[in-house]
C-alpha positions, 0 to 999 in steps of 0.5 A: 595827278595832273589837272585836266586841260580845257580850251575856251574857244572864241572868235578872232580878236577876243584872245587878249580879253578871253585870256584876261577873263580866264586869268581873273577866274583863276587860270594860272597858265593860259596859252593861245591856240588855233581858235581859242585859249588853252588852260589848265586847272580843276573842274571848278575853273571850267565851271566858272568859265562856263558861267562867267566868261563874257567872250568865250564861245564854248568851253571844252574839256580835252579828253585826248589828243590822238594820231589821225593821219587818216580816217581809219586811224582816227576811228581806232583812236576814238574807239580806244577812249573810255567813253563808258566813263563819260556817258550812260549807254542809254544816253544820247550824244552828238558829234561836231567835226572840223579840220582836215583828215585823209579819207574824210571829204566833209565834216558830216562824214568825219562826224559820222566816223567818230560817232560810229567809233563811240557807238561801237565801243559801247556795243563792245563794252556794254552791249547797248549803245547811246542814241543821237540827239543833235539838239540837246544831247547828254554829251556833245563831242567836238573834234578838230583834226589838223596835221595828222593829229586830232583833239577830242573835246567834251563840250561843257557849254553844250550850246554856244555861250553867246546864247545867254537866254534873254534875246527872244526878239531880234532885228536885222544883222544882230550883234552876238552877245559875246562880241557885244561884251568884248566891245564893251570891255575893250572900250573901258566900260567897267572902269567908266561904270565903276565911277558912275559914268553913264552909257548911251547906245543911240542905234540900239537895235535889239538892245544887246550892247545896253543889256550886256553893259548892265550885266557887266556893271551889275556883276551878273554872270552871263550864264545865269539864265541858261537852263541846259549845259553840256555837262548836265548829262556827263557822268563826271558832272559834280552837281553840288559844286555847280549849285554852289557856284550858281548860288554865289553868282545869284548873290553877287547879282543881288548886290551888283544890281544896285550898282548899275549906272544910268544906261540909255538906249534909243533907236529911230525904228519902233520895231527895234525899240520893242525888241530891246524892251522885250529883251531887257525884260527877259534879262532882268534889267528893264527897270535899269535901262531907259529905252525909247524911240529917238532920232539920232539927231535928237540924242542928248547926254544926260546930266552928270559925269561924262560916260561912254557912247557906244554903237554898232551902226550899219556899215554897208555889208547888208544894210543901206547904201554907201552914200546914205551910210556916209551921211549917217556916220557924219551925223553921228560924228557931228552930234558927238562933237557938238553935244558929247564933249568930254565923253568917250566913244566906241564905234564898230564898223566893217568899213573903216572908210565910213568911220573917217566920215565922222570927222574924229581921229580915233585914239585907238583901233582894234580888230574884231570879227563879226562872223567872218567879216573883219570889223574895227572898233574905233575908240574916240576921245571926244575932245577938240584936239581930235576933231578933223574935217576929214571930207575936205582933207581927203578931197584935197589929198586926192586932188594933189595926188591926181595932179602930181600923177598926171604930171608924171606921165599917167595922164593917159591912164587917168583919162581912160579910167575916167572915160570908162567910169562915164561909159559904164556908170550909166549901165551900172546905175541902170542895172544895179550892178555892184561888181564889174570890170572897170579896166582891162589893159586898155592901154598896152603900157598899163597892162592890168585888169581892174575889177570893182567889187563894191567898195574894193578893187581887185587889180591883176597885173599881167606879167610883162613880156621879157622885152619890157624893162622890169624897172619900168613895169614896176614904176607903171604898176606903182602909178596904177596903185597910186591913181586908183584909190585917189580917182575912185575915192577909196582907201589904199588898203581896199585895193588888192593886187595880184600878178596874173600869169599863165599857170601850168600843172598843179600851180594853177590851184595853189594858194597864194596867201593864207589871210583867210579874209572874206568880204560879202558882195551882192549880185542881184538878189544873190550874196557871195563871199569873195577873197582878194588875197588867197587865190588867183581868182576871187571866187566870183567870175564877173564875166559869168554874171549873165550866165548865172542870171540865165541859170536862175531863170531856167532853174524854176522847178528843175533839178539842177546839176553844177559840175566843176562847181567851184564856189557854188555861185551858179548853184546859189543863183539856181536855188534862188531861181527856185530850183527843185533841187541842186547838186554841186560837184567839185574835187576841192574841199576848199571850194566846196566849203566856200560853196556851202558858205555861199549857200548859207549866206543866202539862206539855202540849206537842207537835203535838197542842196547836195555838195559832193566832193569828187572828180567830176569825170569819175562821178559822172561814170557812177551817177544814175540820177537825171537832171533837168538843167546842168551847168558844165564849166570845166577848167581849161587844163587840170593836172591834179595829183589826185587823178591818173591823167590830165584834162584838157578842155579842147582835147577832151570836151566831146567825151566830157559832154557825152558823159554829162549828157547821159545824166540830162533828162530827155527835155533837159538843158545843158549850159556848157561854158569855157574860158579857153580863149582859143577854144573851138567846139567840135560841132561835127562830133556833136551833130546829133545835138541842138546847139545854140551859141550863147557866147555873145548873149552872155557877154556882159558890157564890161567885158565887151572889149574882150569878147573871147573872155568866155564861150558859152553854148546851150545844148539839148537833144534833138 
């Protein structure tokens, strides 16, 4: 009989470490797959992975791989599996669904269909059915559907393995335990600890890196504190085998406890120090880690051999501002160079540009993901040969580039950029704007739009007319891409380019790339995920900035409807404006998922915030609920293969407005917006309504030179 298949899941970046862990635990064959590592072996191997893996998120037992071209085939395939062999009919279950399957619009519906198939199987076989328990079920089922196939897995972990059980006190932007362990492994901590070298985290936060370092050095199984597992209520569970592994792990910890070298953790924030002390106590290493309040400028290496300095300083996604953080990174670098010669260092950053401020050349760089955010672990040898005066070097390089480019004929473009920076700079500073349009084909020969998203640039080249020599157009674009990072003091890898041209038919919504990299940006109190590579647009329309602000102001206490909701940015602003409820409707599953992530990023969740996948026009015909505030921002043109007819905003706007007004409360407000530059509102056909033209008052200063970028109206009943 073949041994069972398992999957250890983990975030992008940990695959080599996770493979090495599984091999060390006895897995003879491992294979990377989407989101994890597939391996085969006896049940004991899976138990050991649950108990001992420091980098895995979950361990799944593969029950089956079935055909799932649509929702009905998925249901039938799940129904055929012998669930009575895995779960008592009086037990409880939970189902998590991910991926795509025809007929399944969102993950909740997918999970519901699978749950129904399992329950119906029990009713048919046993006459009784298990209950549902989302928090602590006897059996948790994970289903991933892709390309007409579905993988059905039993979650042996039960809960994410990063929840070790010791972290009860926390601070802002905590590091997951699994990621902390991965950083330590990649930084070479096991070898340093084995020779008695110390570890220091001078920005320890809640102490996760220090605690994980102590557990690694002391041979502590990371799952030893956990009381509940996904296999606890599984009929295939072998308690005697599991208890033997627990006893072995406890014995190894008793021996390893005395091998933990000196570990130092400090932070300038007394709240962080208290949290680290509490967590170290729960982890059983309070007497093995020296935790104290200390300023970064006061850290000192202990007597004895050199060790590892490791830290996860803030990097500008959620904490601090760029200038302050640049100073912090310079402080770290200066202290390392002056006091920690001979040591190794590892710094995790989501902003490589900040890493350069340390004045040290990284020996190696590794990519990890902290949630959806791409980060880099910078590894250093603190030796004079790796010291650099990065600030002066970068400034000299930028000056040389600008002098050379001005001499090659781009002086007009450089001067216009500088003028725009001066003109917009005062407004940006005064209003706290962090994402704005810096340049929009101001000079005809440089036909690009340049949008600044905090520390990234999104450059869109307008397709040149046929009369322009293609070679000359390429040359000018290369000049633009050379000048921008030098003038704005940004690394070239933070400048993203797209060619923007008129999109027709279904082409307007096609993906342009498959990188899947998202970056967090801020707009007032709101936070949004943007994507610079995969689509024509980034997910955040900058010209709608004031419109979103006004929606937030109008939303207080109102039921809000967002039609053609896109990535839900308007919904976020309405929810932050204390809307009584929000409903977002869009046909795209991708955009609805993006909207969900934007809502979650802002702490917005619950049944009062609905996301509905549907064609807005068809949904409007069926909807019955009334709304106090509606935002209607349809596409200029749509020719989706899912719909029987095309949509043209100029041709069809009156009918669409009439459909929408049917759901507007008597004293409600409809905000209608379009980016069709030649659009003309048919006021005669809407003469029975009160219509105010808000186009000018919603036009931000950074788009003032292109006043037809959008049109906006406030509409209410007379």
